[in-house]
N, C-alpha and C positions, 0 to 999 in steps of 0.2 A: 462235023456238025450232027447233032442229034435230030431224030425225027420229031421227038417231043420229050417233055420232062414230066415226071410224076413227083409230087410232094408226098412224103410219108411222114406222118407225125408219130413219135414214139417208136422210131425205127431201130432203136437199140434194145428194145424189149424182145421177148420170145416171139410173139406173133409178128411184130413189125420187122424183125431181122429176117425171118423166114419169108415174109412177103417181099422184102427187098431182093432176096436171093432168087425168088420166083420171077420177079420182073426182069432182073438182069439176065437170067438164063433164058427165059421164054419170049421176051419182047425185044428183039434186036433194035438197036438204035435209040433205046430209051436211056435217058439220064435220070437218076433218082436223087432227089434232094431230101435227105434225112434230117428232120428237125426233132431234136430230143433235148429235154432238160436234164436228163441223166439223174433222175431221182431214184427211189428205191428199186424200181423195176428195170431201169435203163442201164445197160452195161455195154460199153464199147467193145468188150471182148467178144460179144455175140457176133460182131462183124469183123473180127480180126482176120479171118480168111479172105476178106475182100479188100484188105489194105492195099493201097496203090491202084485200085481200079479207077480209071479215069471217068467212068460213068456213074460214080457214086460220090456225092458231095455231102458233107456233114456240117451242120450248124447247131451249136448248143444254144438253145434259147427256149423261153417259155412262150407257148402260143397265146397265153393270156396277156403278154406284154406286146402291145401293138407295134411300138417302135422297133423292138428287137425282131419281131416277125417280119416287118416290112424290110429291114436291112437284110435279112436272110433271103427273102424272096427277090 
């Protein structure tokens, strides 16, 4: 069970992926929900080193699509 969860939008981009690494490294017990549409700046390879990490959950969706975002949350 996690202490709390953090939602990161755009987590497959440069800044988002490094922020996710920081959270997972420095905040024990945190689960990260990465929401990204994977457009021009989002690349899942930016988080390839975290594949299989049970504290990281990915959902591909557009934050402007309310129904999709509600399903992810």
